[in-house]
N, C-alpha and C positions, 0 to 999 in steps of 0.2 A: 920494684914493680916491673912487669914485664908487659910489653905490648905486642898482641898477636894481630896478624893481619890476614885477610883472606883474598885471594885474587880470583877474578872471574866468577864471582858468585851471582851475577846477573847475566842471562842469556845474551841479551842486545849488546852489553857491552864486552862479553866474550866474542861476540862477532866482530864489532868494531876493532877490536886488537888484533884481530886476523888468527884467532886461535879457537879450538872447539871449548866446548863445556867439558870441564873435567869430571871424571867418573869419581872423584872423592876431593875434598877440601884442599886448595893449596895454600899453605902456611908459610908465611914468611914473619920475620919479627923486626921491630924496631927497640933501639934501647931509651932509657926514660931522657936522656938528653935531646931526644927527637920532640918532645912536648913543647908546643907553644900557645900562648893564651889566645883565646877566640876574639877579643876584642882589641882595636888599636892598629898600630902599624906592623908590617912584616915586610923584612927586608929580604928582598928576592935574591938567592945565592948567585955568586959571581961565576961560578965553575960550569954552569949550564946555560946553553943557548936555547933549550926547548923544555920550558919550565911548565909543568901541568897541575892543574887542580883535579882530585877525585873526592866527590862528598860522599860520607858513609855515616851508617848508623853505628853508634859506638855503645858496646854494653860494659858496664864494671862489673867484675865477678863480686860475689857477696861473702863467699867463703872458700876455704882450702878445699880442693877437688883433685881427685886421683882415680882415673879409670872410670869415671864416671859414666854409668850407664841408664840406672833409672833414675831419671832426671825432673825434679819438679822445679820447674824454672822460677817460682817465686822464692826459693831459697838459694838459688844459685847468682841470681842477679840482681843487685840491689841499685842499679841506677842505669839509666838509658839517657844518652847524649848523640851529639853530632860531632864529626869529625872531617878534617881533610886531609886527606893521604896525599900531601905533594910529592912530586915524582919529577926527577930529571931524567926525561924521556931519550934525550941525546945519549946520556950515560948509560940508562937501561940499554938501549940498543947495542950500544957498544959492549955492554957485558954479555949480553945474548950471544953475540957474533963470536964472542972469545970463550963463550960458556965458563964464565965467570960467575959468581955470587952477585945478586943485585944489592948489596948494602950501600955502596956510594950512591947509587940512584933513588934510593927507597929509605934509608935509615939515617940520613945525614942530620945535625942540629936543625931544631925547627920544622922536620918533615911531617908530625903529626900536630896539628891543631886539634885542640879538644874542648868542648863546650864545658858548661856547667851540666849538671846530670837532673832529669827527671825521675820521681818515683815511678818505678815499674808497675807497681799494684794498681796505679790510676790508669794505665794505658793497656791498650792490645798490642802487644808488641809484635804480633804477626800481621799487623795491617796498619804500619806506622807510614805515613806520607812525609816524605822529606825532598829539599829541593835546594839548588844553588843558584844564587843570580850574579851574573857577571855586568857590573855597569847597569843595574837595574833589569837586565835582561834575565830571563830563566835559561839557564843552559843545562841544567841535570834536573831529573824529576823521578823520583823513584817511589816503591812501596814495598816493605819488607815482605808482604806477601808475593813478591816476585822473586824472592832468593832461592837459587839452586838449592843450597844446603840451609836450613833454618837454624835457629840458636840451640836449640836441642843437639842437634847433629853435629854443629860445629864444636860443642863443647866436650861432647862424649869423644869426637875425633881426637882434638887437642889433648885432652886430659890422658889419652892413653899414651903419649909422648912425654909430656910436659906437665909435672904438678902446676896447677892453678891455684893462686894465692888470692887472698882477698885485697881487693884494689886492683888487680892485674885489669888491663882494658883489651877488649876484642873489637876491632875493626872490621865489620863484617860484609865489607865489599860495596863497590860501587857502580850504578846504573849506567847505561850509556850516556854518552855526551861529554866526555873528558875532552879538555881542551887546553891550549895555551895560556899561560898568565903573564901580563905585560906591567912595567913601571907604570904606575899610575891607576891600575886598576883598581875596582872595590868589589869585595866576595861578600856577599851575604847569604849565610846559610840558614834555613828554616825547618823545623821539626813539628809538624802539626801546625803549622802555620804562625809558631810563634819562632821569631828571630833569636838564634843562638850563637851566630857567627856573624862578625861586622870586620871585615880587615881591609886596609889600605895598602896596597903592595907599592913598596919605597923602592 
């Protein structure tokens, strides 16, 4: 299983990160060891002093795809869920300064929280509301209608370079409002007003 992630796919988030909106999707990957359960305790890694949350809609690929151009999403995605792309922001900054890859900041063990999945046939995936609450306060809220690159564009682009296999995951980008996570925090993620993630930061 492969995990594909998209950077700066919401305009306001691109602005808050101090960068422009990309002209084509920004793709990076995480290994399977990055996956973490959506409920229970989450142990904050000790190698970072600036640990951030990023809530995202996650699409699960439903079939093998390569150079997919004429896409019917009903046959390409078999699950829609919610995820948190945890980021060691201090390490990411250091990697950028050194012009190094970001893996140690983005792809470490447990960096991809993934919820259960909903049947996409029962959803309008182009207008999905999602949010993240930190200690009961809404810190991020978005709608997939605000994505710079929609699911069709993302799948077509990624499959040009990589074979997408059934069960691969696509983290589709985060809206504005990313911020730090502290010991003792409670993070709750909602998709269409349904709680999909509930973590206590240890």
